[in-house]
ZAMARGU-4260 file (C-alpha; in steps of 0.2 Angstrom, whole numbers, plus 5000, padded with zeros to 4 digits):
<rodrens>
0) 5698/5293/4992 | 5683/5298/4981 | 5678/5317/4981 | 5662/5325/4976 | 5661/5343/4969
5) 5647/5351/4978 | 5646/5370/4979 | 5639/5370/4997 | 5648/5376/5012 | 5639/5362/5022
10) 5646/5348/5012 | 5657/5336/5023 | 5675/5340/5023 | 5679/5324/5014 | 5668/5329/4999
15) 5676/5346/4996 | 5692/5352/4989 | 5707/5348/5000 | 5715/5364/5008 | 5732/5369/5002
20) 5746/5359/5011 | 5765/5361/5013 | 5775/5348/5003 | 5780/5338/5018 | 5761/5337/5024
25) 5756/5332/5006 | 5770/5318/5006 | 5764/5312/5023 | 5746/5312/5017 | 5751/5302/5002
30) 5761/5290/5012 | 5746/5288/5024 | 5734/5285/5010 | 5746/5272/5002 | 5747/5263/5019
35) 5729/5263/5021 | 5726/5256/5004 | 5739/5242/5006 | 5732/5237/5023 | 5714/5237/5015
40) 5720/5227/5000 | 5728/5214/5012 | 5712/5212/5022 | 5702/5210/5006 | 5713/5196/4999
45) 5713/5188/5016 | 5694/5189/5017 | 5692/5182/4999 | 5704/5167/5004 | 5694/5165/5020
50) 5678/5163/5011 | 5685/5152/4998 | 5693/5140/5010 | 5680/5141/5024 | 5694/5148/5035
55) 5688/5157/5051 | 5698/5173/5052 | 5694/5188/5064 | 5694/5200/5050 | 5686/5217/5054
60) 5670/5219/5043 | 5655/5229/5043 | 5638/5219/5043 | 5623/5229/5037 | 5607/5223/5045
65) 5589/5230/5046 | 5572/5226/5041 | 5566/5224/5023 | 5563/5241/5014 | 5573/5250/5027
70) 5585/5256/5014 | 5600/5245/5015 | 5601/5242/4996 | 5600/5261/4992 | 5614/5264/5004
75) 5625/5251/4996 | 5622/5259/4979 | 5627/5276/4986 | 5643/5268/4994 | 5647/5260/4977
80) 5644/5277/4968 | 5634/5269/4954 | 5617/5261/4952 | 5613/5243/4946 | 5595/5241/4951
85) 5599/5231/4966 | 5582/5232/4973 | 5573/5225/4958 | 5581/5208/4962 | 5581/5210/4981
90) 5600/5206/4981 | 5602/5203/4999 | 5585/5195/5003 | 5590/5177/5004 | 5609/5176/5003
95) 5623/5187/5011 | 5633/5198/4999 | 5651/5203/5003 | 5655/5220/4994 | 5673/5223/4993
100) 5674/5241/4988 | 5692/5247/4982 | 5695/5265/4978 | 5706/5265/4962 | 5708/5282/4955
105) 5712/5275/4938 | 5695/5266/4937 | 5684/5279/4929 | 5671/5266/4926 | 5666/5253/4939
110) 5676/5236/4937 | 5665/5223/4946 | 5670/5205/4947 | 5663/5190/4957 | 5673/5177/4966
115) 5670/5160/4959 | 5660/5148/4970 | 5672/5137/4982 | 5687/5146/4975 | 5698/5161/4979
120) 5699/5166/4961 | 5688/5180/4954 | 5680/5179/4937 | 5681/5192/4922 | 5675/5210/4925
125) 5657/5213/4921 | 5655/5226/4907 | 5637/5231/4911 | 5632/5236/4928 | 5615/5229/4925
130) 5623/5212/4924 | 5627/5212/4942 | 5609/5210/4947 | 5607/5195/4936 | 5623/5186/4943
135) 5617/5189/4960 | 5600/5182/4957 | 5606/5167/4947 | 5618/5162/4960 | 5606/5164/4974
140) 5593/5154/4965 | 5605/5140/4960 | 5611/5138/4978 | 5594/5138/4986 | 5588/5125/4973
145) 5603/5114/4977 | 5601/5115/4996 | 5582/5115/4995 | 5581/5129/5007 | 5573/5146/5008
150) 5589/5155/5014 | 5608/5152/5014 | 5622/5159/5025 | 5635/5155/5011 | 5640/5172/5005
155) 5642/5179/4987 | 5658/5189/4986 | 5659/5204/4974 | 5674/5215/4971 | 5671/5233/4965
160) 5685/5244/4959 | 5680/5262/4956 | 5687/5280/4957 | 5672/5286/4966 | 5670/5272/4980
165) 5679/5272/4997 | 5690/5258/5003 | 5676/5248/5012 | 5670/5231/5014 | 5652/5228/5019
170) 5642/5212/5021 | 5624/5215/5016 | 5612/5203/5025 | 5595/5197/5021 | 5582/5210/5028
175) 5571/5205/5043 | 5553/5201/5038 | 5538/5197/5048 | 5530/5185/5036 | 5536/5173/5023
180) 5533/5177/5005 | 5520/5166/4995 | 5528/5149/4991 | 5541/5150/5005 | 5542/5140/5021
185) 5533/5148/5036 | 5549/5148/5046 | 5558/5159/5034 | 5558/5174/5045 | 5565/5164/5059
190) 5579/5157/5048 | 5583/5175/5042 | 5584/5181/5060 | 5595/5167/5065 | 5607/5168/5051
195) 5609/5187/5053 | 5612/5185/5072 | 5625/5172/5067 | 5634/5184/5055 | 5633/5199/5066
200) 5639/5190/5083 | 5658/5188/5080 | 5665/5202/5091 | 5677/5208/5077 | 5662/5214/5066
205) 5654/5231/5066 | 5635/5231/5065 | 5628/5244/5053 | 5609/5244/5058 | 5597/5254/5047
210) 5580/5259/5052 | 5567/5271/5044 | 5565/5288/5051 | 5546/5285/5052 | 5549/5272/5065
215) 5549/5278/5083 | 5563/5271/5094 | 5551/5265/5107 | 5541/5254/5094 | 5556/5248/5084
220) 5554/5230/5079 | 5572/5225/5076 | 5581/5236/5089 | 5579/5222/5102 | 5587/5209/5091
225) 5602/5221/5089 | 5602/5223/5108 | 5604/5204/5110 | 5619/5204/5099 | 5627/5220/5105
230) 5619/5225/5122 | 5629/5241/5124 | 5630/5246/5106 | 5648/5247/5108 | 5651/5240/5090
235) 5635/5246/5082 | 5633/5260/5070 | 5614/5265/5070 | 5608/5274/5054 | 5591/5282/5052
240) 5587/5280/5034 | 5575/5291/5024 | 5577/5305/5035 | 5570/5317/5023 | 5553/5310/5027
245) 5554/5316/5045 | 5559/5334/5042 | 5542/5341/5039 | 5537/5336/5057 | 5550/5347/5065
250) 5545/5365/5068 | 5555/5370/5083 | 5573/5367/5088 | 5569/5357/5104 | 5560/5345/5093
255) 5574/5342/5081 | 5587/5341/5095 | 5577/5329/5105 | 5574/5317/5090 | 5593/5318/5085
260) 5598/5314/5102 | 5587/5298/5102 | 5578/5304/5118 | 5589/5293/5129 | 5583/5276/5120
265) 5601/5272/5114 | 5611/5279/5128 | 5622/5294/5130 | 5637/5286/5121 | 5627/5281/5105
270) 5625/5294/5091 | 5615/5288/5076 | 5618/5294/5059 | 5604/5302/5049 | 5604/5299/5030
275) 5593/5303/5016 | 5596/5297/4998 | 5589/5302/4981 | 5571/5295/4978 | 5572/5296/4959
280) 5575/5279/4952 | 5576/5284/4934 | 5590/5280/4923 | 5604/5293/4926 | 5622/5293/4923
285) 5634/5289/4937 | 5640/5307/4939 | 5622/5313/4940 | 5618/5300/4953 | 5633/5305/4964
290) 5628/5324/4962 | 5610/5320/4968 | 5617/5311/4983 | 5627/5327/4988 | 5613/5338/4984
295) 5601/5329/4996 | 5614/5330/5010 | 5615/5349/5007 | 5596/5351/5006 | 5594/5341/5023
300) 5606/5353/5032 | 5598/5368/5024 | 5581/5363/5029 | 5586/5360/5047 | 5594/5378/5047
305) 5581/5387/5038 | 5565/5377/5040 | 5566/5375/5058 | 5564/5389/5071 | 5580/5391/5079
310) 5589/5378/5068 | 5598/5364/5077 | 5613/5360/5088 | 5626/5360/5074 | 5640/5358/5086
315) 5633/5342/5093 | 5624/5334/5078 | 5631/5341/5062 | 5644/5327/5060 | 5630/5314/5061
320) 5619/5321/5047 | 5621/5316/5029 | 5627/5301/5019 | 5645/5309/5016 | 5647/5310/5035
325) 5642/5291/5037 | 5653/5286/5023 | 5669/5295/5030 | 5665/5288/5047 | 5663/5270/5041
330) 5679/5271/5031 | 5689/5278/5045 | 5682/5266/5058 | 5686/5251/5047 | 5704/5257/5044
335) 5706/5260/5063 | 5699/5242/5066 | 5711/5235/5053 | 5726/5244/5061 | 5721/5237/5078
340) 5718/5220/5072 | 5734/5218/5062 | 5745/5211/5076 | 5732/5198/5080 | 5729/5194/5062
345) 5748/5192/5059 | 5750/5180/5073 | 5734/5170/5068 | 5741/5169/5050 | 5758/5162/5056
350) 5748/5149/5066 | 5737/5144/5052 | 5752/5143/5040 | 5761/5131/5052 | 5745/5120/5054
355) 5742/5119/5035 | 5761/5115/5033 | 5759/5101/5045 | 5743/5095/5037 | 5752/5095/5020
360) 5767/5085/5028 | 5755/5072/5035 | 5746/5071/5018 | 5763/5068/5009 | 5767/5055/5022
365) 5750/5046/5018 | 5753/5047/4999 | 5771/5040/5002 | 5764/5027/5013 | 5753/5020/4999
370) 5768/5014/4990 | 5779/5010/5006 | 5772/4993/5011 | 5785/4990/5025 | 5780/5007/5032
375) 5762/5003/5033 | 5765/4985/5040 | 5776/4992/5054 | 5763/5005/5060 | 5748/4993/5057
380) 5757/4980/5068 | 5760/4993/5081 | 5742/4998/5081 | 5736/4980/5082 | 5748/4976/5097
385) 5741/4992/5106 | 5723/4986/5104 | 5728/4969/5110 | 5736/4975/5125 | 5721/4986/5129
390) 5710/4971/5128 | 5721/4961/5140 | 5721/4976/5152 | 5702/4977/5151 | 5700/4958/5155
395) 5712/4960/5170 | 5702/4974/5178 | 5706/4991/5170 | 5692/5003/5175 | 5695/5016/5161
400) 5686/5023/5151 | 5672/5027/5163 | 5661/5011/5167 | 5647/5023/5169 | 5647/5027/5151
405) 5654/5011/5143 | 5648/4998/5155 | 5632/4988/5154 | 5620/4981/5166 | 5614/4963/5165
410) 5598/4968/5157 | 5607/4979/5144 | 5619/4964/5140 | 5604/4953/5137 | 5595/4965/5126
415) 5610/4970/5116 | 5617/4952/5114 | 5599/4946/5108 | 5600/4933/5121 | 5586/4938/5133
420) 5583/4922/5143 | 5592/4906/5148 | 5584/4891/5139 | 5574/4880/5150 | 5574/4892/5164
425) 5557/4898/5170 | 5562/4908/5185 | 5570/4925/5184 | 5589/4924/5185 | 5596/4939/5193
430) 5615/4937/5198 | 5623/4949/5211 | 5628/4966/5204 | 5615/4964/5190 | 5612/4983/5190
435) 5630/4989/5190 | 5638/4994/5174 | 5652/4982/5171 | 5664/4977/5157 | 5679/4967/5154
440) 5684/4954/5167 | 5670/4959/5179 | 5656/4957/5166 | 5664/4940/5161 | 5663/4934/5179
445) 5646/4940/5182 | 5640/4930/5167 | 5649/4915/5173 | 5639/4917/5190 | 5623/4920/5181
450) 5626/4904/5171 | 5628/4894/5188 | 5612/4902/5194 | 5603/4897/5178 | 5610/4879/5179
455) 5605/4876/5197 | 5587/4882/5192 | 5585/4868/5180 | 5577/4851/5188 | 5576/4834/5181
460) 5560/4835/5170 | 5546/4823/5173 | 5546/4806/5163 | 5530/4797/5157 | 5526/4780/5164
465) 5528/4772/5147 | 5545/4779/5144 | 5551/4772/5161 | 5543/4755/5158 | 5552/4754/5141
470) 5568/4758/5148 | 5566/4747/5164 | 5559/4732/5156 | 5573/4732/5143 | 5586/4731/5157
475) 5576/4717/5166 | 5588/4704/5161 | 5602/4712/5172 | 5593/4710/5188 | 5581/4721/5198
480) 5593/4732/5207 | 5604/4734/5191 | 5589/4737/5180 | 5583/4751/5191 | 5600/4760/5193
485) 5602/4759/5174 | 5585/4765/5170 | 5587/4780/5182 | 5604/4784/5175 | 5598/4783/5157
490) 5584/4795/5161 | 5596/4807/5170 | 5608/4807/5155 | 5595/4810/5142 | 5588/4824/5153
495) 5605/4832/5155 | 5609/4831/5137 | 5592/4839/5132 | 5592/4853/5145 | 5610/4857/5149
500) 5617/4858/5131 | 5607/4873/5126 | 5612/4881/5143 | 5630/4878/5139 | 5629/4886/5121
505) 5620/4901/5128 | 5634/4904/5141 | 5647/4903/5127 | 5637/4916/5117 | 5634/4928/5131
510) 5653/4927/5136 | 5658/4930/5118 | 5647/4946/5117 | 5655/4952/5133 | 5672/4950/5125
515) 5667/4956/5108 | 5661/4973/5116 | 5679/4976/5122 | 5685/4981/5105 | 5677/4998/5105
520) 5683/5001/5123 | 5701/4996/5117 | 5699/5009/5103 | 5694/5022/5115 | 5708/5018/5127
525) 5720/5019/5112 | 5713/5035/5107 | 5715/5043/5124 | 5733/5036/5126 | 5738/5044/5109
530) 5731/5061/5114 | 5740/5060/5131 | 5756/5055/5123 | 5753/5067/5108 | 5757/5053/5096
535) 5755/5059/5078 | 5767/5048/5068 | 5760/5032/5062 | 5742/5038/5064 | 5730/5025/5057
540) 5714/5035/5059 | 5712/5039/5040 | 5713/5020/5035 | 5695/5015/5035 | 5698/4999/5026
545) 5711/4994/5038 | 5700/4997/5053 | 5686/4988/5045 | 5697/4973/5042 | 5704/4974/5060
550) 5686/4974/5067 | 5682/4959/5057 | 5697/4950/5062 | 5693/4953/5080 | 5675/4947/5078
555) 5681/4931/5069 | 5694/4928/5083 | 5680/4929/5097 | 5668/4919/5086 | 5681/4905/5084
560) 5684/4906/5103 | 5665/4904/5106 | 5664/4889/5093 | 5679/4881/5101 | 5672/4883/5119
565) 5656/4876/5114 | 5665/4860/5107 | 5674/4859/5124 | 5659/4860/5135 | 5649/4849/5124
570) 5664/4836/5126 | 5662/4838/5145 | 5643/4835/5144 | 5646/4820/5133 | 5659/4813/5145
575) 5647/4816/5160 | 5632/4808/5151 | 5642/4794/5144 | 5636/4776/5149 | 5654/4773/5154
580) 5654/4788/5166 | 5654/4783/5184 | 5645/4800/5189 | 5628/4791/5192 | 5635/4776/5202
585) 5643/4785/5217 | 5634/4778/5232 | 5643/4789/5244 | 5639/4805/5234 | 5641/4820/5244
590) 5636/4837/5237 | 5652/4847/5234 | 5642/4861/5226 | 5639/4869/5243 | 5657/4874/5242
595) 5653/4884/5227 | 5640/4894/5235 | 5651/4898/5250 | 5666/4902/5240 | 5658/4913/5227
600) 5648/4923/5239 | 5664/4926/5250 | 5676/4930/5236 | 5670/4939/5220 | 5652/4940/5220
605) 5649/4951/5235 | 5633/4961/5231 | 5639/4978/5227 | 5623/4986/5220 | 5612/4996/5230
610) 5598/4985/5238 | 5588/5000/5244 | 5584/4994/5261 | 5593/4987/5276 | 5579/4974/5278
615) 5583/4967/5261 | 5579/4948/5261 | 5595/4940/5257 | 5587/4923/5254 | 5576/4930/5241
620) 5592/4934/5230 | 5598/4916/5233 | 5583/4909/5223 | 5595/4904/5208 | 5611/4899/5218
625) 5616/4883/5226 | 5611/4879/5244 | 5622/4881/5259 | 5629/4866/5268 | 5614/4865/5280
630) 5601/4870/5267 | 5595/4853/5262 | 5578/4856/5269 | 5563/4845/5269 | 5547/4849/5262
635) 5537/4861/5273 | 5527/4852/5286 | 5538/4836/5286 | 5545/4831/5303 | 5560/4821/5308
640) 5548/4806/5312 | 5542/4807/5294 | 5560/4806/5288 | 5563/4791/5300 | 5548/4783/5293
645) 5555/4786/5275 | 5571/4778/5279 | 5563/4763/5287 | 5553/4761/5271 | 5569/4756/5261
650) 5568/4737/5264 | 5569/4721/5254 | 5569/4724/5235 | 5560/4710/5225 | 5571/4701/5212
655) 5561/4704/5197 | 5554/4721/5191 | 5536/4717/5187 | 5522/4730/5186 | 5515/4723/5202
660) 5532/4726/5211 | 5530/4738/5225 | 5543/4752/5228 | 5554/4756/5243 | 5548/4773/5249
665) 5533/4778/5259 | 5520/4787/5250 | 5521/4805/5249 | 5535/4806/5262 | 5550/4809/5250
670) 5566/4818/5256 | 5572/4832/5246 | 5587/4826/5237 | 5602/4834/5229 | 5601/4847/5215
675) 5584/4854/5218 | 5592/4870/5224 | 5577/4881/5221 | 5568/4874/5236 | 5580/4885/5246
680) 5572/4900/5254 | 5554/4906/5256 | 5551/4906/5237 | 5551/4888/5233 | 5546/4881/5216
685) 5536/4866/5215 | 5546/4851/5209 | 5542/4845/5192 | 5543/4828/5199 | 5532/4831/5213
690) 5516/4826/5204 | 5524/4810/5199 | 5528/4803/5216 | 5516/4813/5227 | 5501/4809/5218
695) 5489/4797/5226 | 5489/4787/5209 | 5505/4779/5215 | 5498/4772/5231 | 5479/4770/5230
700) 5472/4756/5221 | 5462/4762/5206 | 5453/4749/5195 | 5464/4735/5202 | 5481/4743/5203
705) 5493/4755/5194 | 5508/4753/5184 | 5523/4748/5195 | 5512/4746/5210 | 5500/4733/5217
710) 5493/4742/5232 | 5502/4731/5245 | 5515/4744/5248 | 5515/4763/5248 | 5526/4766/5234
715) 5531/4759/5217 | 5547/4756/5206 | 5541/4771/5195 | 5543/4784/5209 | 5559/4776/5215
720) 5566/4778/5197 | 5560/4796/5196 | 5568/4800/5213 | 5584/4791/5208 | 5585/4800/5191
725) 5583/4817/5199 | 5598/4813/5210 | 5608/4807/5195 | 5603/4823/5186 | 5609/4833/5200
730) 5626/4824/5201 | 5629/4827/5182 | 5624/4845/5184 | 5636/4848/5198 | 5650/4839/5190
735) 5648/4850/5174 | 5645/4866/5182 | 5659/4865/5196 | 5672/4853/5190 | 5673/4855/5171
740) 5663/4869/5162 | 5669/4884/5173 | 5687/4881/5171 | 5685/4877/5153 | 5676/4893/5149
745) 5689/4903/5158 | 5704/4895/5150 | 5695/4894/5133 | 5690/4912/5132 | 5701/4923/5144
750) 5718/4914/5141 | 5718/4916/5122 | 5712/4934/5124 | 5727/4938/5135 | 5740/4928/5127
755) 5736/4924/5109 | 5725/4938/5102 | 5740/4948/5094 | 5746/4933/5085 | 5729/4928/5079
760) 5725/4945/5073 | 5742/4947/5065 | 5741/4931/5056 | 5724/4936/5049 | 5729/4953/5044
765) 5748/4952/5040 | 5751/4934/5034 | 5746/4939/5016 | 5755/4945/5001 | 5759/4964/4998
770) 5745/4966/4985 | 5731/4959/4996 | 5738/4969/5011 | 5738/4985/5002 | 5719/4982/4998
775) 5716/4987/5016 | 5724/5004/5013 | 5722/5009/4995 | 5704/5008/4989 | 5700/5010/4970
780) 5702/5029/4967 | 5710/5032/4984 | 5726/5039/4977 | 5716/5052/4966 | 5707/5057/4982
785) 5723/5059/4992 | 5731/5069/4977 | 5716/5080/4976 | 5716/5084/4995 | 5735/5088/4993
790) 5732/5100/4979 | 5719/5109/4989 | 5731/5110/5004 | 5744/5117/4993 | 5733/5130/4987
795) 5728/5135/5005 | 5746/5135/5010 | 5751/5146/4996 | 5736/5158/4999 | 5740/5159/5018
800) 5758/5161/5015 | 5755/5175/5003 | 5743/5184/5015 | 5756/5181/5029 | 5770/5190/5018
805) 5758/5204/5014 | 5753/5207/5032 | 5772/5206/5037 | 5775/5221/5025 | 5759/5230/5032
810) 5766/5227/5050 | 5783/5234/5045 | 5774/5250/5038 | 5765/5252/5054
</rodrens>
């Protein structure tokens, strides 16, 4: 402990000569001091290590806070026992400073060393005390320039060994300010306040709050900020600085006692310290500086005794007046906190040592794995197998992770896939459960149903008279009936190729997107499974190159499936539209797609989303689905008699297809035929063919007649062919959607994802030589990075182990 020689009876006991003691009491005192010093040194080393390695340790520390110019810097100089012009460079203004003061009786001159940035090592001792200010300023400026910030919470650590300083550690923080300096950001005051609160908030830290004596408690600017951090002041030491400026205002004892008691503003259990320090900033020796500090303490007490009528309540307040009293209190309080925290600190050190040892073992395993190809292949294959199994589970209906978080609605699927519409479909296609967040097999089936809805929304497009004439007349040599059939079939086949092919490609792309999205879900399921099973061996998290290659392989696999499925469904389309196909020549054609609507509606695609009303129009949702068995409606306004008249209109067909040849059907009385499913329900869409055979141009004589009509009958070959082409188009569409494409897409996408994905990914990733395989794990320079991380871990382990051993010794001494 430091001692000041002051010939004043009011000097604190710690600053006067020690009373005579018996040999046993002297031995106990020396032993106690030795234990305190060893405990203090242990915490100092732990603190330095924590700063160097960014360790979070509940080390008891004193944090000095207060407004700018409230005397924090002067107090630090007084605690150190020497001056180094701290205030001239505003040491703590923009960066915290951790001052580790070590009482060393052999250090007759201050020995100050700074901890190196990002290291636990300390530099060489500084010869001149004035160099301390320069180091603090240069380090602060360098960091702020690097971070492009006005303040920084990264501390500077200085260790001061001196015969006249106590064993004390204080964190000096930037002073509170109301306004930023010129050239600084306007939010600098807020940043300083936020940083100080962050430094002072940990419960293991003691707050040393300084406020000038000229500030009244009721008007204190920063006391509210301290109250937010420590509402009851349980761990706050309040210091009234520059107390000598207030002495002249006291004339009676009650005035002094009322002020010293803080008039109830701080509570009965909170007693502030009142400190005054030398005002002379001239160049003086260190001995003279310390003598002045003791002299000011004595003068303050003498003034309160002699300059105030009745003096003051010495029994109650004397122990809180003077710098010496504050210094002794802080040192004893910190030692008490050190002793109380030693068991918890020892336990935490043991835990951290164990954790760092485990980290080092994993790092050694990684480094070893870079040269052990078989080890990497084994764990990589296990990881791929796990991901493949999770993909299969998701397809089969697994509902974790949470669909609310990971699932997608139909609108989100369209947006994220970049496929917003179905080509050729004008009406809005909204499948059941479109608003539910689905993934995996459920989302796959929803897209399949959406494809069916889109397909049945497409009608055979209108055909020009010229095109019909060219096709019909080219087949004239085959006979009238055969020519009309061939012409209608050829028009239907061409329309199916043109309009259904893009629809099939879009369905494949949408399904590929749904399956491609399963990769991230499989990774999440695998991560959760590893956490639940506490799987640490074979952890593949750190191998970014491998995970990138796995993702690429999965995307290629899904892309290849989509490409293959496009070829398969195109083959089905080519078969259905081939001239050799019999699809267009079934006279007893019966619409089997009605079964699709019933089966689908009663099995999977029950509407599970919230319709919002009990009176929801169910037929409105069926705009894009096939009609029911009894849903082949006639055009509104057409009666049964009209249909009979239509049937009677199918009479003798002339033998040659001439432009004057009449048709078979009555004008404008055309029965709705197969495949025009959008006419189901109240929201009917006008058929694209309607204008072709309902227009009066086909039945009225204009300018001597119309193409394929001579006016003798009410219809023409043109309208008959258009009607027949629409029927053939519906047959082709039904065969594709219900008999070929659906099963092909299911077997082409889902079966490989369940059965062949692991083999496909394995061939892509592992069927390579060792050199190429290791490229996924060892990037250029990766070994050096791993070695560097290992060296850092070894340093940390060594430091923590050293602190642990030291604290074990301290614990034994306790």
